[in-house]
C-alpha positions as CSV (number, residue, x, y, z in Angstrom):
1,M,35.0,-184.1,-188.7
2,M,35.4,-180.4,-189.8
3,S,37.0,-179.5,-193.0
4,A,39.8,-176.9,-193.3
5,D,37.2,-174.3,-194.6
6,Q,35.0,-174.9,-191.6
7,D,37.9,-174.3,-189.2
8,R,38.9,-171.1,-190.9
9,F,35.5,-169.4,-191.2
10,T,32.7,-168.7,-188.7
11,S,29.1,-169.6,-189.5
12,A,28.6,-166.0,-190.6
13,G,31.5,-166.3,-193.1
14,T,34.2,-164.4,-191.2
15,D,37.7,-165.4,-192.0
16,I,39.2,-166.2,-188.6
17,E,42.8,-166.1,-189.7
18,E,42.3,-162.7,-191.4
19,V,40.8,-161.3,-188.3
20,K,43.8,-162.6,-186.2
21,K,46.2,-161.1,-188.7
22,L,44.5,-157.7,-188.7
23,N,44.3,-157.6,-184.9
24,A,48.0,-158.4,-184.6
25,E,48.8,-155.4,-186.9
26,S,46.4,-153.0,-185.3
27,G,48.6,-151.6,-182.5
28,L,48.1,-151.4,-178.8
29,T,45.0,-152.8,-177.2
30,Y,42.8,-150.7,-174.8
31,N,44.4,-152.4,-171.8
32,E,47.9,-151.9,-173.1
33,V,47.2,-148.1,-173.5
34,E,45.7,-147.9,-170.1
35,E,48.7,-149.6,-168.5
36,L,51.1,-147.3,-170.5
37,L,49.3,-144.2,-169.3
38,A,49.2,-145.4,-165.7
39,R,53.0,-145.9,-165.8
40,Q,53.6,-142.5,-167.3
41,Y,51.4,-140.9,-164.7
42,Q,53.2,-142.6,-161.8
43,K,56.6,-141.6,-163.3
44,E,55.5,-138.0,-163.6
45,K,54.0,-138.0,-160.1
46,L,57.3,-139.3,-158.6
47,E,59.3,-136.8,-160.5
48,Q,57.2,-133.9,-159.2
49,K,57.4,-135.1,-155.6
50,P,59.6,-132.7,-153.6
51,D,62.6,-134.2,-151.7
52,L,62.1,-134.1,-147.9
């Protein structure tokens, strides 16, 4: 059975909960930025399309 310290830290000593906290506070992920840019590009592309 693992102790609370073993559940919280990796074998290298990294605090898993601290990493999760910092990740949550870090902002958008690469994939989120990519999706946002794709949506903006599509919106601009549609706005520039001349009416037929």
